[in-house]
C-alpha positions in Angstrom: 141.6 -102.1 -60.7 140.0 -100.0 -57.8 140.4 -100.8 -54.2 137.1 -101.3 -52.4 136.7 -100.3 -48.8 134.6 -103.0 -47.0 135.4 -101.6 -43.6 132.4 -99.3 -43.4 130.0 -102.1 -44.2 131.7 -104.3 -41.7 131.5 -101.6 -39.0 127.8 -101.1 -39.8 127.2 -104.8 -39.6 129.0 -105.0 -36.3 127.1 -102.0 -34.9 123.8 -103.7 -36.0 124.9 -106.9 -34.3 125.7 -105.1 -31.1 122.4 -103.2 -31.1 120.4 -106.3 -31.8 122.0 -108.6 -29.2 123.6 -106.5 -26.5 120.7 -106.5 -24.1 119.9 -110.2 -24.5 123.5 -111.2 -24.1 123.9 -109.1 -21.1 120.8 -110.6 -19.5 121.9 -114.1 -20.2 125.4 -113.5 -18.9 124.0 -111.9 -15.7 121.7 -114.8 -15.1 124.5 -117.2 -15.7 127.0 -115.5 -13.4 124.7 -113.7 -11.0 126.9 -110.6 -10.9 126.4 -107.4 -12.8 130.1 -106.5 -12.3 131.2 -109.3 -14.6 128.5 -108.7 -17.2 130.1 -105.8 -19.1 133.4 -107.6 -19.4 131.8 -110.9 -20.5 129.6 -109.1 -23.0 132.6 -107.4 -24.5 134.4 -110.8 -24.6 131.4 -112.3 -26.3 131.3 -109.7 -29.0 135.0 -110.0 -29.6 134.5 -113.7 -30.2 131.5 -113.0 -32.4 133.4 -110.5 -34.6 136.5 -112.8 -34.7 134.3 -115.7 -35.9 131.9 -113.7 -38.1 133.9 -114.3 -41.4 133.6 -118.1 -40.8 129.8 -118.0 -40.2 128.0 -119.8 -43.0 125.3 -117.8 -44.7 122.7 -120.3 -43.9 123.4 -120.4 -40.1 120.9 -119.4 -37.4 122.6 -116.2 -36.2 120.5 -116.0 -33.0 121.6 -119.5 -31.9 125.2 -118.8 -32.9 125.4 -115.6 -30.9 123.7 -117.2 -27.9 126.0 -120.2 -28.1 129.1 -117.9 -28.0 127.6 -116.0 -25.0 126.8 -119.2 -23.2 130.3 -120.6 -23.8 131.9 -117.3 -22.6 129.7 -117.5 -19.4 130.5 -121.2 -18.8 134.2 -120.6 -19.3 134.0 -117.8 -16.8 132.2 -119.9 -14.3 134.8 -122.6 -14.6 137.6 -120.1 -14.1 135.8 -118.7 -11.1 135.4 -122.1 -9.4 138.1 -121.7 -6.8 137.6 -118.0 -6.5 133.9 -118.5 -5.9 134.4 -120.8 -2.9 136.8 -118.2 -1.3 134.4 -115.4 -2.0 131.5 -117.3 -0.4 133.5 -117.8 2.7 134.3 -114.1 2.8 130.6 -113.2 2.2 129.6 -115.4 5.2 132.2 -113.8 7.4 131.2 -110.3 6.2 127.5 -111.0 6.7 128.0 -111.9 10.4 129.6 -108.5 11.1 127.5 -106.5 8.7 125.8 -103.3 10.0 123.4 -103.0 7.1 119.7 -103.4 7.9 118.0 -106.7 7.2 117.1 -107.3 3.6 113.6 -107.7 2.3 112.1 -111.1 1.5 112.3 -110.4 -2.3 116.0 -109.5 -2.0 116.6 -112.6 0.1 114.8 -114.8 -2.4 116.7 -113.4 -5.4 120.0 -114.0 -3.5 118.9 -117.5 -2.7 117.9 -118.2 -6.4 121.3 -117.0 -7.6 123.1 -119.0 -5.0 121.1 -122.1 -6.0 121.8 -121.4 -9.7 125.5 -121.1 -8.9 125.4 -124.6 -7.5 124.2 -126.2 -10.7 126.6 -127.6 -13.2 127.2 -125.2 -16.1 125.3 -127.3 -18.7 122.2 -127.5 -16.4 122.4 -123.8 -15.5 122.6 -122.7 -19.1 119.6 -124.7 -20.1 117.6 -123.4 -17.1 118.6 -119.8 -17.8 117.7 -120.0 -21.5 114.4 -121.7 -20.8 113.1 -119.8 -17.8 114.7 -116.4 -18.2 115.0 -116.1 -21.9 111.8 -118.1 -22.7 113.5 -120.1 -25.5 111.9 -123.3 -26.7 113.7 -126.7 -26.3 114.6 -126.9 -29.9 116.1 -123.4 -29.8 118.2 -124.3 -26.8 119.3 -127.5 -28.5 120.5 -125.5 -31.5 122.4 -123.1 -29.2 124.1 -125.8 -27.2 124.5 -128.1 -30.2 122.9 -131.1 -28.4 119.8 -133.2 -29.1 116.4 -131.9 -27.7 116.2 -134.8 -25.4 119.5 -133.8 -23.8 118.0 -130.3 -23.2 114.9 -131.8 -21.6 117.0 -134.1 -19.4 119.3 -131.2 -18.3 116.3 -129.0 -17.6 114.6 -131.8 -15.5 117.8 -132.3 -13.5 118.2 -128.6 -12.9 114.7 -128.2 -11.7 115.0 -131.1 -9.3 118.2 -129.7 -7.8 116.7 -126.2 -7.6 113.6 -127.5 -5.9 115.8 -129.2 -3.3 118.0 -126.1 -2.8 115.1 -123.7 -2.7 112.8 -125.8 -0.5 113.0 -123.4 2.5 111.7 -120.6 0.3 108.9 -122.6 -1.5 
């Protein structure tokens, strides 16, 4: 009885998964967190969870939805952990901006900062639906599969997110 070495195949599969999903996962996580600094760590955490769960993935599963779901859960968990830290960093940013010696920012930079600040104020479920729909251009049914909720729930969360963002971004519109 010979011993087979499945490790090479597993490594190749893992490399293929990383190549296929790295950019998309990084983009989603950045849009969820609004910070590049956290992106690499959260992408790595996402792939660790993907690889850990890979043996339990049924062969008939939608791999795209499964990987997105893991990435969104990692981002949401991070946002929940960051809750208290975020409020403290916002106070620090306000204090820092009042004594800053940097030149005034351009309207595009200001708008991008305002959008991320507004997104940061959305509940994680609404934020994730908004990011997947508007930044990743996923259909409602794809988002429903990722979040494991009915399509109507996706539509409602998206509607609520848009209303809140319209209110928060009214000065820029």
